[in-house]
C-alpha positions as CSV (number, residue, x, y, z in Angstrom):
1,X,115.5,93.9,96.5
2,X,114.2,93.5,93.0
3,X,113.5,96.7,90.7
4,X,110.0,97.5,90.0
5,X,108.8,96.6,86.4
6,X,107.4,99.1,84.0
7,X,105.6,98.8,80.6
8,X,106.9,98.9,77.2
9,X,104.7,98.9,74.1
10,X,105.2,97.7,70.4
11,X,102.5,99.6,68.4
12,X,103.0,97.7,65.2
13,X,102.7,94.4,67.0
14,X,100.1,95.6,69.4
15,X,102.0,94.1,72.3
16,X,103.0,95.2,75.8
17,X,105.8,94.0,78.0
18,X,106.7,94.5,81.5
19,X,110.5,94.9,82.1
20,X,112.7,96.4,84.7
21,X,113.2,100.0,84.0
22,X,116.9,101.0,82.7
23,X,117.4,104.3,81.3
24,X,120.6,103.4,79.5
25,X,119.1,100.3,77.7
26,X,117.1,100.3,74.6
27,X,114.4,97.7,74.5
28,X,113.4,96.0,71.2
29,X,110.3,94.0,70.5
30,X,110.9,90.2,70.5
31,X,108.4,89.9,67.6
32,X,109.5,92.5,65.0
33,X,112.9,93.8,66.6
34,X,111.5,97.4,66.4
35,X,112.1,99.8,69.5
36,X,109.7,99.5,72.3
37,X,108.1,102.7,73.7
38,X,108.4,103.3,77.5
39,X,104.8,104.0,78.6
40,X,105.0,103.8,82.4
41,X,104.1,101.6,85.3
42,X,100.5,102.6,85.4
43,X,99.8,101.3,82.0
44,X,96.9,98.7,81.0
45,X,97.1,97.5,77.5
46,X,94.1,97.1,75.4
47,X,93.3,93.8,73.8
48,X,95.4,93.0,70.7
49,X,92.3,92.7,68.4
50,X,90.9,96.2,69.7
51,X,92.2,98.3,66.7
52,X,90.2,101.7,67.8
53,X,92.0,101.5,71.3
54,X,95.3,100.9,69.8
55,X,94.7,103.8,67.5
56,X,94.0,105.9,70.5
57,X,97.2,104.8,72.3
58,X,99.2,105.5,69.4
59,X,97.8,109.1,69.2
60,X,98.7,109.5,72.9
61,X,102.1,108.2,72.6
62,X,103.0,110.2,69.6
63,X,101.8,113.5,71.5
64,X,104.2,112.5,74.3
65,X,101.5,111.3,76.8
66,X,102.6,108.5,79.0
67,X,101.2,106.7,82.0
68,X,103.2,107.3,84.9
69,X,101.9,106.9,88.4
70,X,101.3,110.2,90.2
71,X,101.3,111.1,93.9
72,X,97.9,109.8,94.3
73,X,98.4,106.4,92.6
74,X,97.4,106.8,89.0
75,X,98.4,108.6,85.9
76,X,95.2,110.8,85.7
77,X,92.6,111.0,83.0
78,X,93.6,109.5,79.5
79,X,91.1,109.3,76.5
80,X,89.7,105.9,75.8
81,X,88.1,106.4,72.4
82,X,88.8,108.0,69.1
83,X,85.9,110.2,69.7
84,X,87.4,111.6,72.8
85,X,90.7,112.1,71.2
86,X,89.1,114.0,68.3
87,X,87.1,116.2,70.6
88,X,90.4,117.0,72.5
89,X,92.4,117.6,69.4
90,X,89.9,119.9,68.0
91,X,89.9,121.9,71.3
92,X,93.7,122.2,71.2
93,X,93.5,123.3,67.4
94,X,91.0,126.1,68.2
95,X,92.4,127.3,71.6
96,X,96.2,126.9,70.8
97,X,96.7,124.8,73.8
98,X,99.5,122.1,73.4
99,X,98.0,118.7,72.1
100,X,99.5,116.7,75.2
101,X,98.0,119.1,77.6
102,X,94.5,118.9,75.8
103,X,94.6,115.2,75.5
104,X,94.9,114.7,79.3
105,X,92.0,117.0,80.3
106,X,89.1,115.3,82.0
107,X,86.5,117.7,80.7
108,X,87.0,119.7,77.5
109,X,85.6,123.6,78.1
110,X,83.2,125.1,75.6
111,X,84.7,126.1,72.4
112,X,86.4,129.4,72.4
113,X,84.4,132.1,70.1
114,X,85.3,132.2,66.6
115,X,86.7,135.3,64.9
116,X,85.1,137.1,61.9
117,X,85.8,135.1,58.6
118,X,87.1,131.9,60.5
119,X,86.2,128.9,58.5
120,X,84.3,126.0,60.0
């Protein structure tokens, strides 16, 4: 029986590759020879020319967010635009919540009250 394939991404090339998962083997991009990032089996790559989507993806991956299938079939909510990313990162900064947890929130709660003398 063949092993299921999972996705790997090269951010500089804006390319995605489906390959069998092997924990012990480091994957490299066939275009630039940089290490590939394992993103998970529920990943759908944006178009190569969609720079905003790739920037959004870069923020997610650098924060440790991946696209693994959950018990219900999908990875859950992931922001698709830079505006959604900014909103969630602002919430994380103000609330003290870890960035990775903030980025996967479906809805951002209203901002916590500011203390006296806190800058905008």
